[in-house]
MIMI-120842 format. One record per residue: x negated, y negated, z negated of N, C-alpha, C in turn. Coordinates in steps of 0.05 Angstrom, whole numbers, padded with zeros to 5 digits, always signed. Example, Ala and Ser with C-alpha at 12.3 -4.5 7.8 and 13.67 -1.06 7.14 Angstrom:
BEGIN
-00264+00114-00156-00246+00090-00156-00264+00066-00156-00257+00045-00142-00273+00021-00143-00258-00001-00157
//
This chain:
BEGIN
+00376+03464+01313+00351+03473+01299+00345+03487+01274+00345+03511+01268+00340+03517+01241+00315+03507+01225+00309+03498+01203+00295+03486+01193+00267+03501+01193+00246+03491+01185+00216+03508+01183+00214+03505+01160+00206+03527+01147+00183+03521+01117+00158+03541+01126+00143+03515+01127+00111+03526+01127+00106+03538+01106+00070+03534+01106+00057+03552+01092+00065+03578+01083+00071+03595+01100+00071+03621+01096+00105+03628+01095+00120+03610+01081+00149+03614+01081+00166+03621+01098+00180+03604+01116+00200+03611+01141+00192+03594+01164+00187+03610+01188+00186+03600+01213+00206+03602+01224+00217+03595+01242+00242+03602+01262+00237+03589+01287+00256+03597+01312+00252+03583+01336+00278+03574+01338+00283+03554+01359+00304+03540+01358+00332+03554+01374+00329+03572+01392+00347+03586+01401+00355+03609+01389+00384+03610+01383+00395+03634+01377+00393+03639+01334+00378+03615+01315+00373+03621+01300+00362+03638+01291+00336+03656+01291+00324+03672+01289+00299+03658+01276+00294+03673+01247+00269+03678+01231+00252+03694+01238+00228+03686+01240+00210+03705+01258+00190+03715+01241+00188+03701+01210+00173+03712+01186+00189+03710+01162+00187+03739+01151+00203+03737+01134+00190+03757+01103+00182+03745+01082+00171+03758+01070+00181+03755+01034+00208+03761+01030+00217+03748+01000+00208+03758+00978+00188+03782+00987+00180+03796+00961+00144+03774+00952+00142+03754+00965+00118+03737+00963+00129+03713+00950+00122+03708+00918+00132+03690+00906+00133+03660+00914+00107+03647+00931+00102+03626+00944+00133+03625+00968+00128+03647+00982+00146+03648+01002+00181+03636+00994+00185+03667+00979+00214+03655+00962+00220+03626+00952+00200+03616+00934+00195+03589+00930+00208+03570+00942+00183+03568+00963+00179+03546+00984+00210+03546+01001+00223+03558+01008+00256+03554+01012+00260+03582+01030+00260+03603+01021+00265+03637+01021+00284+03645+01004+00290+03627+00987+00314+03635+00967+00330+03623+00984+00328+03589+00990+00355+03577+00999+00366+03590+01021+00350+03602+01039+00353+03616+01064+00373+03640+01057+00364+03656+01040+00376+03683+01036+00408+03678+01022+00406+03655+00997+00430+03648+00986+00450+03637+00998+00442+03617+01028+00462+03609+01045+00471+03628+01066+00453+03653+01068+00466+03674+01094+00478+03690+01072+00480+03700+01044+00488+03712+01026+00523+03704+01025+00534+03669+01023+00553+03672+01023+00572+03664+01045+00558+03664+01064+00572+03664+01085+00574+03693+01095+00560+03711+01092+00563+03742+01092+00584+03757+01075+00580+03742+01046+00615+03745+01037+00641+03737+01043+00635+03714+01051+00662+03707+01071+00672+03728+01093+00658+03729+01113+00656+03745+01132+00658+03776+01121+00648+03783+01103+00653+03820+01099+00681+03811+01080+00687+03791+01061+00719+03786+01058+00747+03786+01068+00739+03776+01096+00756+03782+01109+00759+03815+01128+00739+03823+01128+00741+03846+01138+00757+03867+01118+00743+03872+01094+00754+03883+01082+00792+03878+01078+00801+03846+01072+00825+03854+01084+00847+03860+01106+00825+03856+01130+00838+03874+01146+00831+03909+01146+00815+03913+01133+00811+03944+01135+00838+03954+01127+00836+03940+01093+00869+03945+01073+00887+03926+01088+00896+03926+01110+00925+03920+01123+00943+03934+01111+00942+03960+01125+00963+03985+01125+00968+03983+01088+00954+03978+01077+00963+03987+01044+00982+03964+01040+00989+03948+01055+01003+03923+01043+01029+03918+01068+01022+03932+01092+01040+03937+01116+01059+03960+01113+01058+03986+01091+01069+04005+01081+01100+03988+01069+01089+03970+01049+01113+03963+01026+01127+03949+01037+01120+03939+01069+01148+03925+01091+01170+03945+01093+01150+03965+01104+01166+03988+01114+01191+04001+01105+01214+03993+01102+01238+04013+01090+01248+04026+01104+01273+04029+01092+01283+04057+01098+01285+04056+01137+01287+04028+01148+01299+04024+01173+01275+04036+01195+01242+04034+01182+01228+04045+01199+01230+04074+01203+01235+04091+01194+01239+04123+01192+01220+04134+01190+01196+04125+01172+01180+04134+01163+01179+04151+01129+01170+04165+01129+01169+04181+01099+01147+04172+01090+01138+04176+01055+01116+04176+01039+01095+04187+01056+01099+04214+01066+01080+04226+01076+01073+04221+01095+01086+04208+01125+01079+04186+01141+01068+04157+01127+01068+04148+01118+01056+04123+01101+01030+04133+01094+01024+04151+01081+01000+04165+01077+00974+04175+01103+00983+04173+01115+00974+04186+01141+00963+04159+01152+00979+04140+01159+00977+04115+01165+00949+04097+01155+00955+04099+01125+00932+04084+01112+00900+04109+01112+00914+04135+01105+00887+04151+01126+00862+04146+01144+00883+04141+01159+00877+04137+01187+00857+04114+01183+00865+04080+01179+00847+04067+01176+00827+04068+01153+00828+04084+01134+00803+04092+01120+00777+04107+01141+00789+04126+01155+00774+04147+01174+00756+04134+01187+00768+04118+01205+00756+04096+01224+00739+04080+01213+00742+04061+01185+00725+04041+01177+00708+04059+01167+00710+04086+01158+00682+04101+01149+00663+04107+01177+00680+04112+01192+00665+04123+01221+00645+04089+01230+00664+04073+01227+00648+04056+01244+00627+04043+01225+00619+04051+01200+00597+04034+01185+00567+04048+01200+00570+04070+01207+00547+04090+01219+00531+04066+01245+00542+04062+01265+00536+04041+01286+00533+04012+01270+00554+03999+01248+00549+03978+01245+00524+03970+01237+00514+03996+01225+00489+03989+01203+00467+03986+01225+00467+04001+01245+00441+03995+01268+00443+03967+01288+00480+03958+01282+00475+03932+01301+00472+03908+01286+00458+03902+01270+00444+03883+01251+00411+03880+01268+00406+03900+01265+00377+03909+01277+00382+03911+01308+00396+03907+01323+00404+03909+01353+00404+03889+01359+00424+03865+01348+00430+03838+01358+00437+03822+01340+00414+03829+01306+00413+03803+01293+00429+03812+01282+00432+03800+01247+00449+03792+01235+00470+03777+01234+00459+03744+01242+00484+03732+01244+00493+03733+01270+00479+03748+01290+00488+03748+01314+00518+03772+01308+00517+03800+01294+00526+03807+01304+00554+03807+01279+00552+03786+01261+00569+03776+01245+00583+03757+01254+00587+03739+01268+00610+03732+01298+00617+03754+01311+00602+03773+01321+00615+03796+01330+00631+03808+01321+00621+03820+01297+00640+03837+01282+00667+03822+01270+00661+03796+01264+00678+03783+01252+00703+03771+01267+00696+03768+01300+00715+03763+01321+00727+03787+01325+00725+03816+01321+00737+03833+01326+00764+03841+01313+00756+03829+01295+00784+03827+01266+00810+03820+01281+00801+03801+01303+00830+03793+01317+00853+03818+01331+00827+03836+01340+00842+03858+01347+00871+03876+01345+00856+03884+01312+00875+03893+01297+00901+03873+01292+00888+03858+01278+00907+03832+01265+00934+03825+01287+00922+03815+01315+00941+03814+01331+00971+03832+01339+00945+03853+01333+00962+03874+01354+00978+03891+01329+00982+03882+01304+00999+03890+01278+01023+03876+01280+01007+03844+01289+01034+03825+01285+01049+03822+01314+01045+03838+01337+01062+03848+01355+01079+03867+01350+01065+03887+01343+01087+03911+01332+01099+03926+01312+01096+03899+01287+01105+03905+01262+01139+03896+01267+01158+03909+01266+01182+03910+01271+01197+03943+01271+01217+03943+01248+01234+03964+01258+01248+03971+01287+01240+04002+01292+01235+04015+01318+01219+04015+01343+01193+04011+01328+01168+04013+01343+01163+04042+01337+01155+04056+01352+01144+04081+01352+01118+04088+01330+01128+04107+01318+01105+04114+01293+01074+04126+01312+01076+04132+01324+01048+04134+01344+01039+04108+01354+01051+04085+01356+01038+04056+01358+01035+04051+01337+01052+04055+01305+01030+04042+01290+01010+04065+01279+01008+04083+01287+00985+04098+01286+00964+04085+01302+00962+04076+01319+00941+04069+01333+00930+04041+01326+00956+04023+01322+00948+04003+01303+00929+04006+01276+00943+04027+01262+00926+04028+01238+00895+04036+01245+00900+04051+01265+00863+04060+01267+00843+04033+01281+00857+04019+01302+00844+03988+01301+00830+03976+01274+00856+03973+01259+00843+03962+01224+00815+03972+01226+00802+03996+01224+00785+04013+01212+00759+03991+01222+00754+03971+01242+00742+03964+01254+00724+03943+01225+00748+03942+01211+00739+03921+01182+00723+03936+01167+00730+03959+01161+00716+03981+01146+00682+03975+01151+00674+03968+01178+00655+03975+01184+00640+03949+01183+00650+03923+01179+00631+03899+01164+00624+03906+01145+00627+03922+01119+00615+03927+01097+00581+03938+01105+00576+03956+01126+00554+03972+01123+00538+03952+01141+00543+03933+01162+00534+03912+01169+00517+03890+01150+00540+03874+01143+00534+03858+01118+00520+03867+01094+00513+03895+01083+00497+03901+01058+00480+03902+01074+00467+03921+01096+00441+03924+01115+00427+03893+01118+00451+03874+01123+00432+03850+01131+00423+03842+01100+00445+03836+01083+00430+03819+01055+00411+03841+01050+00403+03863+01053+00383+03878+01038+00356+03865+01047+00351+03861+01073+00332+03850+01088+00328+03817+01065+00345+03810+01059+00342+03778+01056+00327+03785+01028+00329+03794+01011+00330+03792+00986+00300+03808+00970+00282+03798+00950+00268+03818+00943+00273+03842+00921+00257+03868+00920+00274+03880+00905+00278+03873+00875+00273+03858+00866+00283+03841+00837+00312+03834+00837+00311+03835+00862+00338+03814+00855+00367+03823+00882+00359+03853+00882+00377+03864+00908+00394+03877+00884+00397+03878+00863+00418+03897+00845+00441+03868+00852+00429+03848+00844+00446+03823+00845+00462+03818+00872+00440+03813+00886+00452+03805+00921+00467+03823+00931+00465+03854+00920+00479+03871+00945+00506+03870+00926+00505+03865+00898+00527+03866+00877+00554+03846+00886+00542+03816+00891+00551+03793+00898+00561+03798+00922+00551+03815+00945+00555+03809+00971+00576+03831+00975+00574+03852+00958+00598+03869+00962+00620+03870+00950+00626+03860+00918+00634+03851+00911+00659+03822+00918+00645+03803+00931+00662+03793+00940+00675+03803+00976+00660+03812+00976+00671+03837+01009+00697+03842+00990+00690+03865+00975+00720+03872+00964+00742+03862+00955+00732+03833+00944+00763+03823+00936+00782+03810+00960+00764+03822+00988+00784+03817+01002+00815+03843+00997+00811+03860+00984+00829+03885+00979+00846+03871+00965+00846+03851+00940+00869+03844+00919+00882+03821+00937+00858+03808+00949+00865+03783+00965+00891+03783+00985+00892+03806+01009+00914+03815+01016+00941+03831+01006+00933+03833+00983+00947+03843+00965+00974+03818+00956+00951+03809+00948+00968+03780+00936+00982+03765+00949+00967+03755+00974+00984+03751+00996+01008+03754+01008+01002+03791+01005+01034+03811+01005+01058+03809+00988+01048+03802+00966+01061+03793+00948+01074+03773+00948+01062+03756+00952+01064+03725+00961+01092+03720+00974+01098+03738+01001+01100+03741+01024+01131+03751+01020+01132+03778+01006+01158+03794+01003+01168+03778+00973+01152+03762+00950+01168+03738+00937+01181+03730+00942+01176+03711+00965+01190+03686+00974+01206+03687+01000+01185+03706+01024+01218+03714+01041+01229+03734+01044+01215+03755+01031+01231+03779+01035+01209+03804+01039+01222+03827+01043+01199+03851+01057+01206+03853+01079+01232+03834+01096+01234+03833+01115+01212+03816+01137+01192+03810+01133+01182+03792+01146+01145+03793+01143+01140+03817+01147+01104+03819+01153+01089+03805+01171+01104+03789+01190+01088+03776+01214+01080+03756+01197+01088+03744+01175+01078+03712+01153+01055+03729+01150+01047+03746+01133+01024+03755+01121+01002+03755+01143+01011+03774+01173+00987+03774+01188+00987+03744+01203+01008+03728+01204+01004+03703+01216+00975+03687+01196+00974+03699+01172+00956+03674+01154+00930+03685+01157+00922+03709+01162+00902+03711+01171+00885+03719+01200+00900+03709+01213+00879+03700+01242+00864+03675+01251+00885+03649+01226+00861+03634+01232+00828+03625+01207+00843+03651+01187+00817+03656+01177+00786+03674+01189+00805+03694+01198+00783+03705+01220+00765+03685+01234+00783+03662+01251+00767+03647+01272+00742+03634+01258+00763+03628+01223+00742+03605+01214+00709+03621+01203+00718+03650+01191+00689+03659+01192+00669+03672+01206+00686+03673+01237+00660+03675+01268+00647+03652+01261+00667+03628+01270+00649+03604+01270+00629+03594+01253+00637+03603+01225+00618+03588+01205+00585+03618+01202+00594+03635+01209+00569+03646+01223+00556+03650+01237+00566+03635+01265+00554+03622+01288+00537+03604+01279+00550+03579+01266+00539+03549+01260+00519+03553+01235+00516+03576+01223+00499+03570+01196+00481+03597+01185+00493+03621+01200+00480+03639+01191+00448+03647+01214+00431+03665+01208+00410+03675+01209+00405+03700+01220+00382+03697+01245+00378+03722+01249+00343+03734+01232+00342+03755+01228+00310+03760+01219+00301+03778+01243+00276+03765+01249+00265+03777+01278+00250+03811+01265+00241+03808+01234+00221+03829+01234+00246+03847+01233+00265+03854+01236+00288+03873+01228+00293+03883+01260+00278+03910+01257+00287+03915+01292+00294+03940+01285+00312+03949+01306+00316+03980+01315+00297+04002+01311+00299+04013+01294+00283+04038+01284+00287+04061+01284+00286+04078+01299+00304+04107+01306+00287+04119+01284+00266+04121+01287+00242+04132+01260+00257+04136+01241+00263+04115+01230+00270+04106+01196+00299+04117+01196+00314+04108+01224+00343+04130+01215+00343+04165+01215+00327+04169+01228+00320+04193+01228+00310+04214+01198+00287+04192+01185+00280+04196+01173+00297+04193+01145+00304+04173+01140+00326+04175+01123+00357+04197+01124+00356+04204+01148+00378+04226+01155+00368+04256+01135+00337+04253+01147+00335+04280+01141+00322+04284+01102+00321+04259+01099+00322+04256+01063+00340+04261+01050+00340+04284+01023+00353+04299+01015+00366+04278+01000+00351+04249+00984+00367+04237+00969+00387+04210+00987+00383+04213+01010+00407+04191+01031+00434+04218+01023+00434+04240+01019+00457+04257+01015+00461+04257+00984+00449+04256+00968+00451+04265+00942+00466+04237+00934+00462+04211+00943+00478+04190+00936+00492+04181+00951+00497+04191+00970+00523+04192+00984+00550+04201+00972+00549+04230+00964+00555+04239+00950+00566+04226+00918+00552+04213+00907+00548+04189+00881+00561+04169+00892+00561+04158+00912+00578+04138+00924+00612+04146+00929+00615+04173+00941+00646+04178+00942+00653+04179+00916+00641+04192+00900+00652+04177+00872+00668+04151+00869+00640+04139+00869+00644+04106+00865+00667+04096+00881+00645+04080+00907+00664+04075+00928+00689+04090+00938+00684+04112+00936+00708+04131+00947+00731+04125+00935+00729+04131+00906+00754+04115+00892+00758+04094+00893+00747+04075+00889+00753+04052+00893+00773+04036+00917+00763+04050+00947+00785+04047+00969+00804+04065+00967+00796+04084+00967+00826+04111+00964+00840+04096+00945+00833+04088+00919+00862+04077+00901+00875+04055+00915+00846+04037+00924+00857+04011+00940+00889+04009+00959+00875+04034+00976+00897+04040+00998+00922+04052+00981+00920+04075+00970+00945+04090+00961+00958+04083+00942+00950+04059+00920+00960+04059+00894+00982+04051+00901+00997+04030+00912+01021+04018+00920+01048+04040+00928+01027+04053+00947+01049+04067+00954+01061+04094+00932+01041+04103+00919+01035+04115+00903+01059+04112+00880+01053+04085+00867+01082+04072+00849+01106+04067+00865+01114+04080+00887+01137+04068+00900+01143+04094+00900+01124+04120+00910+01138+04147+00908+01135+04167+00887+01117+04157+00863+01124+04170+00837+01137+04164+00809+01140+04124+00813+01154+04122+00793+01175+04092+00808+01181+04101+00830+01205+04093+00846+01208+04056+00841+01187+04052+00844+01179+04020+00841+01187+04004+00867+01211+03978+00869+01209+03969+00900+01186+03958+00906+01184+03954+00935+01164+03945+00947+01157+03919+00928+01173+03890+00926+01160+03876+00907+01147+03887+00882+01163+03898+00867+01152+03913+00836+01121+03929+00846+01108+03938+00857+01097+03960+00873+01069+03933+00879+01081+03917+00891+01060+03891+00897+01046+03881+00878+01073+03873+00857+01062+03865+00842+01043+03875+00815+01044+03898+00827+01018+03914+00803+01003+03927+00816+00993+03921+00848+00971+03936+00856+00950+03923+00866+00952+03887+00859+00923+03881+00859+00911+03873+00833+00907+03876+00818+00896+03877+00789+00869+03892+00794+00883+03915+00793+00862+03947+00784+00839+03929+00811+00854+03921+00836+00821+03916+00860+00808+03897+00861+00827+03878+00845+00815+03850+00830+00786+03852+00816+00800+03866+00798+00776+03872+00770+00755+03884+00774+00759+03912+00799+00743+03922+00805+00718+03910+00824+00721+03888+00837+00709+03874+00860+00698+03855+00843+00707+03845+00826+00695+03822+00810+00670+03838+00792+00679+03862+00785+00661+03866+00762+00634+03885+00783+00628+03892+00810+00617+03898+00820+00585+03895+00813+00578+03863+00815+00555+03847+00811+00543+03855+00781+00568+03856+00765+00556+03863+00742+00537+03895+00737+00558+03909+00761+00541+03939+00760+00511+03935+00772+00507+03922+00787+00482+03905+00809+00459+03898+00787+00478+03876+00765+00460+03870+00752+00456+03888+00731+00466+03901+00718+00457+03926+00696+00438+03941+00710+00443+03950+00720+00426+03961+00748+00400+03960+00743+00389+03928+00756+00373+03915+00759+00352+03917+00728+00374+03922+00704+00361+03917+00678+00354+03948+00666+00370+03964+00674+00365+03986+00655+00364+04008+00671+00376+04012+00701+00366+04026+00724+00393+04040+00727+00392+04035+00767+00430+04045+00768+00431+04080+00755+00415+04096+00757+00420+04126+00758+00436+04122+00725+00428+04111+00702+00433+04108+00672+00470+04097+00670+00469+04079+00696+00493+04066+00691+00510+04085+00709+00504+04097+00731+00525+04101+00743+00527+04130+00721+00505+04146+00718+00524+04171+00697+00540+04162+00673+00540+04140+00667+00561+04135+00647+00587+04125+00654+00581+04110+00680+00606+04102+00695+00620+04131+00696+00612+04158+00709+00631+04178+00712+00639+04193+00695+00625+04185+00667+00640+04201+00638+00658+04188+00633+00659+04158+00639+00677+04138+00638+00706+04153+00653+00699+04146+00678+00722+04148+00697+00741+04174+00689+00721+04212+00678+00730+04228+00671+00745+04222+00656+00742+04209+00628+00757+04205+00609+00786+04185+00621+00784+04170+00644+00808+04154+00653+00820+04164+00667+00814+04184+00683+00825+04201+00700+00847+04218+00688+00833+04229+00671+00852+04246+00637+00872+04231+00626+00872+04201+00623+00894+04192+00613+00914+04186+00634+00909+04185+00665+00917+04181+00674+00946+04208+00690+00925+04234+00689+00938+04257+00688+00966+04261+00665+00954+04252+00632+00968+04250+00621+01002+04237+00625+00995+04219+00643+01015+04189+00643+01030+04205+00663+01019+04221+00681+01036+04237+00706+01056+04249+00698+01042+04274+00681+01065+04286+00662+01085+04280+00651+01076+04260+00626+01086+04249+00615+01110+04225+00632+01105+04219+00649+01125+04196+00661+01117+04163+00660+01089+04161+00641+01091+04141+00619+01082+04122+00640+01090+04090+00651+01083+04076+00668+01061+04061+00655+01062+04046+00630+01046+04028+00617+01014+04050+00619+01016+04069+00614+00994+04091+00607+00981+04096+00636+00998+04103+00658+00991+04105+00682+00973+04080+00691+00986+04053+00692+00980+04035+00696+00950+04029+00683+00954+04032+00655+00917+04020+00643+00903+04043+00649+00908+04069+00658+00886+04080+00664+00872+04074+00687+00900+04078+00710+00891+04069+00738+00871+04044+00731+00882+04025+00724+00860+03992+00722+00832+04005+00710+00832+04023+00688+00805+04025+00680+00784+04033+00701+00804+04060+00717+00790+04069+00738+00781+04051+00771+00792+04030+00767+00783+04010+00787+00760+03991+00774+00761+03985+00751+00737+03971+00745+00710+03994+00735+00714+04016+00730+00691+04026+00725+00687+04040+00751+00699+04045+00778+00693+04050+00806+00675+04030+00808+00687+04004+00807+00676+03979+00813+00646+03972+00799+00642+03974+00775+00619+03981+00763+00602+03998+00776+00603+04020+00779+00586+04043+00793+00587+04041+00819+00603+04025+00846+00595+04013+00862+00566+03999+00869+00567+03982+00842+00542+03963+00837+00523+03978+00840+00524+03997+00816+00495+04014+00811+00486+04032+00818+00507+04048+00839+00498+04062+00856+00485+04049+00876+00493+04034+00889+00482+04017+00916+00448+04005+00911+00447+03999+00884+00427+03985+00878+00408+04011+00879+00410+04033+00874+00392+04064+00867+00381+04070+00898+00397+04057+00925+00379+04059+00947+00362+04043+00954+00357+04031+00952+00328+04017+00955+00308+04021+00933+00314+04020+00905+00294+04035+00889+00275+04058+00890+00301+04080+00903+00301+04101+00907+00279+04101+00937+00276+04094+00947+00263+04090+00971+00234+04080+00970+00239+04055+00953+00206+04038+00943+00183+04060+00920+00212+04082+00904+00198+04093+00888+00182+04118+00900+00188+04122+00928+00185+04143+00936+00154+04131+00957+00155+04108+00962+00134+04094+00974+00112+04095+00954+00111+04079+00933+00101+04084+00908+00078+04108+00896+00100+04127+00897+00088+04152+00904+00070+04165+00912+00071+04159+00953+00058+04163+00957+00031+04152+00970+00027+04128+00945-00001+04115+00943-00001+04078+00955+00026+04079+00958+00033+04051+00973+00041+04029+00951+00025+04005+00959+00022+03982+00938+00036+03958+00951+00049+03939+00934+00049+03915+00947+00076+03911+00972+00069+03899+00985+00085+03883+01003+00093+03913+01015+00066+03929+01031+00068+03958+01045+00093+03973+01025+00083+03972+01011+00112+03988+00991+00137+03978+00991+00140+03953+00988+00168+03938+00992+00176+03948+01020+00161+03940+01049+00165+03943+01064+00175+03973+01070+00162+03985+01063+00170+04018+01072+00197+04021+01062+00204+04008+01033+00232+04010+01019+00247+04001+01034+00238+03981+01043+00272+03963+01064+00280+03976+01091+00249+03985+01099+00256+04005+01125+00276+04027+01124+00268+04045+01105+00285+04064+01107+00311+04061+01085+00316+04041+01067+00338+04042+01049+00358+04024+01074+00352+04005+01082+00363+03994+01104+00382+04013+01120+00365+04038+01134+00378+04052+01151+00393+04079+01135+00389+04080+01109+00407+04101+01093+00435+04085+01079+00430+04061+01078+00455+04054+01082+00481+04050+01096+00476+04048+01119+00493+04061+01131+00509+04083+01138+00496+04104+01128+00496+04139+01132+00513+04140+01100+00503+04123+01078+00510+04126+01054+00538+04118+01049+00545+04091+01063+00568+04080+01066+00584+04096+01075+00583+04107+01099+00609+04115+01116+00611+04138+01096+00587+04162+01085+00608+04176+01072+00621+04170+01043+00615+04153+01038+00623+04134+01012+00656+04137+01024+00659+04119+01044+00680+04105+01056+00699+04134+01057+00686+04150+01066+00701+04185+01069+00715+04190+01042+00699+04181+01022+00717+04198+00995+00739+04182+00991+00750+04161+00998+00771+04146+00996+00790+04162+01021+00782+04168+01048+00806+04186+01064+00809+04214+01050+00788+04227+01034+00796+04248+01025+00819+04245+00997+00813+04213+00986+00838+04207+00966+00866+04202+00976+00863+04192+00992+00889+04184+01006+00904+04221+01017+00886+04236+01035+00900+04256+01042+00897+04276+01010+00887+04272+00992+00894+04292+00969+00922+04281+00955+00922+04261+00951+00948+04247+00954+00980+04257+00964+00975+04256+00990+00987+04261+01012+00999+04294+01003+00984+04312+01003+00986+04336+01003+01000+04348+00978+00990+04330+00953+01001+04335+00924+01028+04320+00920+01031+04305+00943+01063+04289+00941+01085+04310+00947+01069+04322+00972+01084+04334+00991+01090+04364+00977+01074+04365+00966+01072+04397+00950+01091+04405+00922+01080+04387+00908+01097+04384+00885+01108+04362+00881+01112+04335+00896+01132+04307+00887+01115+04291+00868+01096+04302+00852+01076+04291+00844+01052+04282+00848+01037+04262+00834+00999+04262+00838+00992+04279+00821+00998+04306+00807+00978+04314+00790+00958+04330+00800+00963+04343+00816+00948+04360+00836+00918+04342+00840+00929+04324+00849+00902+04298+00866+00892+04295+00842+00898+04288+00815+00891+04277+00792+00857+04298+00777+00874+04324+00786+00860+04343+00775+00832+04347+00795+00837+04343+00818+00817+04351+00834+00794+04327+00836+00808+04304+00826+00792+04274+00821+00771+04283+00794+00786+04291+00779+00776+04296+00755+00750+04314+00755+00747+04337+00765+00726+04349+00773+00709+04352+00797+00718+04322+00807+00692+04303+00821+00676+04296+00808+00691+04280+00791+00669+04261+00779+00653+04273+00762+00660+04299+00747+00641+04318+00730+00622+04327+00753+00627+04335+00775+00606+04343+00795+00582+04323+00797+00601+04296+00796+00583+04274+00808+00564+04262+00787+00569+04257+00761+00561+04265+00732+00535+04281+00733+00537+04313+00739+00520+04327+00736+00507+04325+00760+00508+04314+00776+00480+04317+00795+00469+04283+00787+00482+04268+00783+00463+04243+00764+00442+04250+00748+00445+04269+00735+00436+04272+00715+00412+04285+00707+00421+04311+00733+00407+04327+00742+00383+04318+00759+00387+04304+00776+00360+04293+00791+00342+04271+00784+00358+04249+00786+00354+04227+00771+00342+04220+00740+00352+04233+00718+00352+04232+00694+00335+04255+00678+00341+04277+00681+00329+04304+00669+00302+04297+00673+00294+04296+00651+00263+04303+00649+00246+04317+00658+00223+04325+00677+00212+04346+00683+00196+04352+00668+00199+04383+00661+00176+04391+00637+00163+04402+00652+00126+04398+00648+00105+04408+00663+00087+04417+00642+00077+04436+00648+00061+04455+00625+00034+04442+00619+00023+04434+00598+00003+04423+00591-00025+04427+00613-00023+04463+00618-00047+04474+00626-00036+04473+00662-00022+04452+00667-00004+04455+00697-00027+04445+00713-00035+04458+00741-00053+04444+00756-00055+04408+00764-00061+04392+00770-00056+04370+00769-00040+04363+00804-00022+04353+00810-00004+04349+00823-00003+04324+00828+00004+04319+00854+00018+04281+00869+00032+04267+00841+00037+04249+00851+00044+04229+00825+00078+04238+00840+00096+04243+00823+00123+04236+00828+00141+04204+00822+00153+04205+00833+00173+04179+00835+00184+04178+00807+00188+04153+00800+00205+04146+00775+00226+04143+00772+00248+04170+00786+00276+04165+00790+00290+04151+00769+00281+04158+00739+00296+04148+00715+00306+04116+00720+00276+04107+00728+00290+04075+00733+00302+04062+00759+00300+04084+00774+00311+04069+00800+00342+04064+00790
//
């Protein structure tokens, strides 16, 4: 039975670990036990999401095991990783609303258990002679791991007060993102010890970890009864232009992180003729640093405003992309690696700051409509929770765009130069939009008629 905390804090019922009342904005509630419950759910959410990211990005490592005997060229390998990205992006929308339908704890158990399907399927087919169509289907199945991010973030968003959301969402997402370098490091260990001919060893490592994540969620996570499916919130969030504006920004940050995570090892093999072991030894550092710094982006956004941090991040990403482009033209591997590592770090920082903007924007709009206190906070949680699935899905599609841009660039030019130019333009557009929508000061003439209060977006 879940412990009860009286005096306005947490009350639960025994069956199914449901918490009936939840008010994290109330300081007394938070101190009386809400904080402890929220942090326990955060830790277990990170575990499940971490494994989900590892499964989602599994084929970024599997392609390193696929030597000439598999008969698949680089373009075909880019398609494999692109399909995993696509399904992961699309899955984020229903996964977002599954939390309210089934409960955060219940859905975590279900979604973690589903990871067994693509992992066992990959273990079964991963050998030379398997048809390309079969590999494509199995790569598509790994997309369910990408959906875990949306449900996890929506769930944790409901547990924490606004003043702590940047940190909490950053830790949750960063811990999940670490699943990318984790699977790459595991792949490196397998290739370095057993050789590139033993991909099933890597897959066998993850099957018990998936079971562990599902069992831990079942035993110690909680459902929040106040979080219910709200079709009206979904429609309202979809009609709000800020949902799509932030989606564009998330394409630039998270789309970059996940797209580069999938493609980097294959780019090193294709453009710089690295062996599978050499590529695997170089791919993990960037995603690792980008994952670890995501909570820092959220923390900086809590203090300085997500829009300000996001704008400077895009400016720095433009500079790093310029370095990568120069290295690609000159063939300098050290500069190429340094530039890409910077891109991973900056995209991780931007992930945290951009996601912190979502609840802040919707709460700012609620305050502008005259709401105060818990009513404004509840409105912000309602709409931001609905928007997160859409924003997360569109952002992940940015990863698909990066993989397809690499495929087209290598297929037509033999290098990634055209892709890097495209990314540079994208970061310029995202930075311009951030400044124009959230940071540009509105100029209102002194004689202008009195208007309704406008949200203070520079503070989001």
